[in-house]
NUVOMAR-784494 format. One line per field, with one value per residue (C-alpha): y, z, x; residue number from 1; residue in one letter. Coordinates in nm, 4 decimals, m for minus. Example, Ala and Ser with C-alpha at 12.3 -4.5 7.8 and 13.67 -1.06 7.14 Angstrom:
c2 [m0.4500, m0.1060]
c3 [0.7800, 0.7140]
c1 [1.2300, 1.3670]
nr [1, 2]
rest [A, S]
END
This chain:
c2 [m1.1490, m1.2166, m1.0322, m1.3071, m1.1541, m1.2165, m0.8711, m0.9720, m1.2501, m1.0254, m0.7453, m0.9846, m1.1138, m0.7632, m0.6478, m0.9470, m0.8439, m0.4909, m0.6084, m0.8451, m0.5659, m0.3215, m0.5718, m0.6901, m0.3389, m0.1997, m0.4816, m0.3931, m0.3249, m0.2874, 0.0377, 0.2676, 0.5985, 0.7824, 0.4892, 0.6403, 0.3142, 0.1823, 0.4869, 0.4426, 0.0747, 0.1528, 0.3580, 0.1881, m0.1643, m0.0738, m0.2430, m0.0529, m0.1052, m0.0377, 0.1006, 0.3283, 0.0697, m0.1821, 0.0705, 0.1110, m0.2645, m0.2661, 0.0057, m0.2032, m0.5062, m0.2934, m0.2439, m0.6050, m0.6052, m0.8386, m0.7176, m0.7868, m0.6486, m0.2991, m0.2524, m0.3786, m0.1483, 0.1502, 0.0658, 0.0337, 0.3771, 0.5253, 0.3728, 0.5395, 0.8788, 0.8105, 0.7061, 1.0110, 1.2312, 1.0593, 1.1013, 1.4721, 1.5306, 1.3863, 1.6266, 1.8811, 2.1635, 2.0045, 1.7984, 1.7005, 1.3412, 1.1016, 0.7759, 0.6349, 0.2913, 0.1662, 0.2636, 0.5790, 0.8175, 0.8331, 1.1471, 0.9981, 0.6853, 0.8403, 1.2132, 1.4991, 1.5342, 1.1675, 1.1657, 1.4586, 1.2813, 0.9542, 1.1348, 1.3095, 0.9798, 0.8003, 1.0721, 1.0689, 0.6893, 0.6711, 0.8401, 0.6239, 0.3167, 0.4603, 0.5393, 0.1906, 0.0460, 0.2310, 0.0886, m0.2618, m0.2061, m0.0836, m0.3858, m0.6262, m0.4423, m0.4749, m0.8452, m0.8745, m0.9740, m0.6869, m0.6038, m0.2479, m0.0274, 0.2733, 0.0978, 0.1929, 0.5553, 0.5471, 0.5420, 0.8919, 1.0146, 0.8153, 0.9974, 1.3302, 1.2292, 1.1212, 1.4376, 1.6570, 1.4755, 1.4946, 1.8564, 2.2107, 2.1227, 1.8339, 1.7002, 1.9831, 2.2393, 2.0566, 2.0462, 2.4189, 2.4800, 2.2660, 2.4561, 2.7968, 2.8107, 2.8593, 2.5548, 2.4644, 2.6132, 2.4446, 2.1001, 2.2484, 2.3894, 2.0591, 1.8687, 2.1089, 2.0230, 1.6505, 1.6590, 1.8134, 1.6598, 1.3063, 1.2661, 1.3751, 1.0661, 0.8367, 0.9848, 0.9481, 0.5828, 0.5111, 0.7146, 0.5403, 0.1955, 0.2851, 0.4507, 0.1651, m0.0635, 0.1489, 0.2395, 0.4306, 0.7873, 0.7032, 0.4354, 0.6622, 0.9365, 0.6929, 0.5612, 0.9142, 1.0040, 0.6910, 0.7903, 1.1431, 1.0320, 0.7396, 0.9505, 1.2148, 0.9494, 0.7637, 1.0751, 1.1569, 0.8049, 0.8356, 1.1751, 1.0356, 0.7401, 0.9639, 1.2366, 1.5001, 1.8203, 1.7734, 2.0644, 1.9181, 1.5510, 1.5403, 1.6816, 1.4749, 1.1298, 1.0888, 1.1973, 0.8766, 0.6663, 0.9275, 0.9592, 0.5838, 0.5274, 0.7945, 0.6102, 0.2869, 0.4681, 0.6110, 0.2550, 0.1741, 0.1344, m0.0908, m0.4673, m0.7347, m0.6551, m0.3471, m0.5504, m0.5289, m0.1496, m0.1553, m0.3872, m0.1557, 0.1382, m0.0605, m0.1663, 0.1962, 0.2958, 0.0360, 0.1694]
c3 [m1.2905, m1.5971, m1.7105, m1.5420, m1.2056, m0.9752, m0.8361, m0.6408, m0.4534, m0.3774, m0.2512, m0.0400, 0.1255, 0.1943, 0.3279, 0.5604, 0.6991, 0.7610, 0.9191, 1.1515, 1.2666, 1.3239, 1.5196, 1.7335, 1.8122, 1.8831, 2.1016, 2.3205, 2.6898, 2.9949, 3.0842, 2.8215, 2.9703, 2.7465, 2.5015, 2.3338, 2.2255, 2.1158, 1.8928, 1.7503, 1.6764, 1.5300, 1.2486, 1.1994, 1.1816, 0.9633, 0.6212, 0.3996, 0.0945, 0.2860, m0.0367, 0.1333, 0.3604, 0.0753, m0.1402, 0.1364, 0.1482, m0.2311, m0.2200, 0.0208, m0.2075, m0.5058, m0.3546, m0.2457, 0.1169, 0.2322, 0.4882, 0.8289, 1.1511, 1.1266, 0.7707, 0.8552, 1.1566, 0.9477, 0.6847, 0.9491, 1.0814, 0.7468, 0.7817, 1.1231, 0.9662, 0.6882, 0.9357, 1.1557, 0.8498, 0.7671, 1.1217, 1.1230, 0.7648, 0.8537, 1.1461, 1.1195, 1.1131, 0.8102, 0.5474, 0.7792, 0.6561, 0.8401, 0.7041, 0.6356, 0.5089, 0.5195, 0.8797, 1.0785, 1.0859, 1.4079, 1.5449, 1.4787, 1.6743, 1.9596, 1.9584, 1.8276, 2.1264, 2.1321, 1.7534, 1.7768, 2.0502, 1.8533, 1.5511, 1.7652, 1.9291, 1.5957, 1.4499, 1.7462, 1.7698, 1.4072, 1.4966, 1.8049, 1.5815, 1.3239, 1.5964, 1.7402, 1.3934, 1.3820, 1.7193, 1.6012, 1.2859, 1.4869, 1.7172, 1.4260, 1.2552, 1.5635, 1.5743, 1.2156, 1.0593, 0.8104, 0.5800, 0.4923, 0.7448, 0.6598, 0.7155, 1.0794, 1.0069, 0.7220, 0.9719, 1.0875, 0.7317, 0.7008, 1.0025, 0.8448, 0.5143, 0.6885, 0.9024, 0.5962, 0.4094, 0.7007, 0.7958, 0.6662, 0.3513, 0.2586, 0.3824, 0.6216, 0.3561, 0.1080, 0.3536, 0.4174, 0.0431, 0.0090, 0.2892, 0.1494, m0.0586, m0.3798, m0.5908, m0.8512, m1.1876, m1.3993, m1.4163, m1.2942, m0.9830, m0.9229, m0.9359, m0.6899, m0.4497, m0.5155, m0.4759, m0.1308, 0.0148, m0.1234, m0.3158, m0.0308, 0.1757, m0.1260, m0.1964, 0.1697, 0.1654, m0.1086, 0.0722, 0.4049, 0.2444, 0.0515, 0.3459, 0.5782, 0.3265, 0.3093, m0.0550, m0.2338, m0.3404, m0.7043, m0.6114, m0.3501, m0.6095, m0.8528, m0.5907, m0.4777, m0.8375, m0.8625, m0.5494, m0.6736, m1.0082, m0.8622, m0.5879, m0.8227, m1.0653, m0.7808, m0.6712, m1.0278, m1.0618, m0.7316, m0.8311, m1.1584, m0.9886, m0.7152, m0.9625, m0.7902, m0.9549, m1.2358, m1.4448, m1.4738, m1.5088, m1.8856, m1.8545, m1.5531, m1.6724, m1.9428, m1.6864, m1.4881, m1.7606, m1.8409, m1.4807, m1.4186, m1.7218, m1.5898, m1.2577, m1.4329, m1.6359, m1.3202, m1.2152, m1.5383, m1.3680, m1.0915, m1.1254, m1.0997, m0.7323, m0.8469, m1.0480, m0.7799, m0.7975, m1.1762, m1.1670, m0.9252, m1.1595, m1.4617, m1.2725, m1.1860, m1.5514, m1.6404, m1.3956]
c1 [0.2565, 0.0475, m0.2615, m0.4645, m0.3877, m0.6846, m0.7556, m1.0657, m0.8873, m0.5936, m0.8166, m1.0241, m0.7090, m0.5762, m0.9139, m0.9215, m0.5807, m0.7041, m1.0301, m0.8455, m0.6143, m0.9008, m1.1098, m0.8203, m0.7024, m1.0489, m1.1754, m1.4776, m1.4288, m1.6506, m1.4722, m1.6215, m1.7421, m1.9839, m1.9846, m1.6784, m1.5174, m1.8548, m1.8985, m1.5483, m1.6105, m1.9519, m1.8048, m1.4677, m1.6096, m1.9082, m1.8881, m1.6469, m1.4281, m1.1024, m0.9558, m0.7031, m0.5357, m0.5428, m0.3575, m0.0993, m0.0422, m0.0202, 0.2458, 0.4548, 0.4205, 0.5177, 0.8623, 0.8951, 0.7772, 0.5015, 0.2509, 0.4030, 0.2580, 0.4139, 0.2899, m0.0590, m0.0780, 0.0327, m0.2286, m0.5000, m0.4050, m0.5042, m0.8508, m0.8841, m0.8118, m1.0606, m1.3300, m1.2697, m1.3208, m1.6495, m1.7823, m1.6997, m1.8160, m2.1571, m2.2111, m2.4935, m2.2380, m2.0709, m2.2536, m2.5425, m2.5815, m2.8112, m2.6668, m2.3227, m2.2221, m2.5797, m2.6508, m2.7329, m2.4393, m2.2425, m2.4063, m2.7510, m2.6614, m2.4640, m2.5319, m2.3224, m2.0919, m1.9937, m1.9514, m1.7087, m1.5141, m1.5122, m1.3665, m1.1071, m1.0118, m0.9745, m0.7541, m0.5174, m0.5251, m0.4115, m0.0845, m0.0447, m0.0715, 0.1659, 0.4188, 0.3814, 0.4375, 0.7682, 0.8668, 0.7790, 0.9819, 1.2791, 1.2639, 1.2478, 1.5327, 1.7508, 1.6727, 1.7937, 1.4639, 1.4610, 1.7461, 1.6410, 1.8169, 1.5986, 1.2701, 1.2127, 1.3046, 1.0543, 0.7682, 0.8654, 0.8277, 0.5048, 0.3615, 0.4498, 0.2878, m0.0324, m0.0459, 0.0042, m0.2738, m0.5172, m0.4595, m0.4737, m0.2796, m0.5100, m0.8420, m0.9273, m0.8413, m1.0624, m1.3513, m1.3107, m1.3146, m1.6278, m1.8025, m1.7082, m2.0240, m1.8276, m1.9033, m1.6380, m1.7226, m1.4567, m1.3033, m0.9761, m1.1460, m1.3236, m0.9961, m0.8359, m1.1190, m1.0850, m0.7059, m0.7435, m1.0569, m1.0202, m0.6979, m0.4716, m0.5492, m0.5157, m0.1748, m0.0804, m0.1881, 0.0647, 0.3291, 0.2696, 0.2897, 0.6028, 0.7759, 0.6854, 0.8531, 1.1684, 1.1138, 1.3909, 1.3171, 1.2425, 0.9876, 0.8320, 0.7854, 0.6255, 0.3855, 0.3000, 0.2132, 0.0012, m0.1916, m0.2512, m0.3944, m0.5871, m0.7446, m0.8830, m1.0060, m1.1755, m1.3653, m1.4677, m1.6079, m1.7948, m1.9353, m2.0644, m2.2328, m2.3805, m2.4828, m2.2703, m2.1401, m2.3923, m2.2737, m1.9236, m2.0182, m1.9698, m1.6182, m1.5218, m1.6293, m1.3589, m1.1015, m1.1544, m0.9982, m0.7337, m0.6201, m0.6350, m0.4117, m0.1760, m0.1670, m0.0672, 0.1986, 0.3529, 0.4458, 0.6278, 0.9663, 0.8336, 0.8327, 0.5640, 0.5079, 0.3159, 0.0653, m0.2077, m0.1940, m0.1987, m0.4995, m0.6810, m0.6276, m0.7447, m1.0557, m1.1241, m1.0889, m1.3507, m1.6129]
nr [1, 2, 3, 4, 5, 6, 7, 8, 9, 10, 11, 12, 13, 14, 15, 16, 17, 18, 19, 20, 21, 22, 23, 24, 25, 26, 27, 28, 29, 30, 31, 32, 33, 34, 35, 36, 37, 38, 39, 40, 41, 42, 43, 44, 45, 46, 47, 48, 49, 50, 51, 52, 53, 54, 55, 56, 57, 58, 59, 60, 61, 62, 63, 64, 65, 66, 67, 68, 69, 70, 71, 72, 73, 74, 75, 76, 77, 78, 79, 80, 81, 82, 83, 84, 85, 86, 87, 88, 89, 90, 91, 92, 93, 94, 95, 96, 97, 98, 99, 100, 101, 102, 103, 104, 105, 106, 107, 108, 109, 110, 111, 112, 113, 114, 115, 116, 117, 118, 119, 120, 121, 122, 123, 124, 125, 126, 127, 128, 129, 130, 131, 132, 133, 134, 135, 136, 137, 138, 139, 140, 141, 142, 143, 144, 145, 146, 147, 148, 149, 150, 151, 152, 153, 154, 155, 156, 157, 158, 159, 160, 161, 162, 163, 164, 165, 166, 167, 168, 169, 170, 171, 172, 173, 174, 175, 176, 177, 178, 179, 180, 181, 182, 183, 184, 185, 186, 187, 188, 189, 190, 191, 192, 193, 194, 195, 196, 197, 198, 199, 200, 201, 202, 203, 204, 205, 206, 207, 208, 209, 210, 211, 212, 213, 214, 215, 216, 217, 218, 219, 220, 221, 222, 223, 224, 225, 226, 227, 228, 229, 230, 231, 232, 233, 234, 235, 236, 237, 238, 239, 240, 241, 242, 243, 244, 245, 246, 247, 248, 249, 250, 251, 252, 253, 254, 255, 256, 257, 258, 259, 260, 261, 262, 263, 264, 265, 266, 267, 268, 269, 270, 271, 272, 273, 274, 275, 276, 277, 278, 279, 280, 281, 282, 283, 284, 285, 286, 287]
rest [M, S, Q, K, F, D, L, Q, S, W, M, S, A, R, R, A, E, V, E, A, T, L, K, A, R, L, A, P, T, D, D, D, P, G, R, L, L, E, A, M, R, Y, S, V, L, A, P, G, K, R, I, R, P, V, L, A, L, G, A, A, E, A, V, G, V, S, S, G, E, P, T, R, L, A, A, A, A, I, E, L, V, H, T, Y, S, L, I, H, D, D, L, P, A, M, D, N, D, D, T, R, R, G, Q, P, S, N, H, K, A, F, G, E, A, T, A, I, L, A, G, D, A, L, L, T, L, A, F, E, W, L, S, E, A, G, V, L, A, R, T, A, Q, E, E, G, R, W, A, R, S, S, R, A, V, G, F, L, H, A, A, R, A, L, A, R, A, A, G, A, A, G, M, V, R, G, Q, A, R, D, L, S, G, Q, A, P, K, T, L, H, E, L, E, I, L, H, R, E, K, T, G, A, L, F, R, A, A, L, E, V, G, A, L, A, A, G, A, P, A, T, D, L, A, A, L, R, D, F, G, D, S, Y, G, I, A, F, Q, H, A, D, D, F, E, D, D, E, H, K, G, L, A, A, E, A, K, P, R, V, K, E, L, A, E, R, A, V, A, S, L, S, D, L, G, P, G, A, E, P, L, R, A, M, A, R, A, L, A, A, R]
END
């Protein structure tokens, strides 16, 4: 691909794939006790950037796999985990936020109990979807549609990567650190927080996309490194725009470009299929 790569068109197309999967899989039903599904749909289908599932699709493309149904379903599963984390983060016992994505937060619209259940349901549904994606991949492999023999097995590793990112080694650990009352005092401490609370799911998005595509170990490592650098840079950029961590803002702002450039460099051995990811990192550096 040339430097004239149209990032906006590519991202719009990938977002549309994710949105279509989410809407089709979370269709409304008359059998909805306690408005659980309604609460799930309320937060999942609210307007969002869908950065994490788009990154997963970009990782698959980077190793030469277009977004078939298993890959799209795996990518959508990441958005479910992200949305669950937002619902729970907004709860009064956590960050106590009244709004999210331009509308009342889930617990404001449905009550705390239903919001907790909606988050729980989304987290578990994510792994149901990821498991189903593996089954779909296995079926297609047996029918001879995919040449990569390791691709179906890759979904098992993808599930492990997503669980690790979402749990006590990643997002939950980061949230616990954030709630500890000990605000980061140095840039190093801030980046530890960002790597856990935000960066872990970015890294997992790249891993899930790569593993779903049957990426070889060297490509998987490169994409994992991309996700790690990109995720921290993304949170630094968001903090600066939202005026968070004011005392460290001057130190953190130059790190956005530095980390974004590191993300691009990590893809140096990948071919033109990785250009969407490179373009995303360059766009982040320019924020």
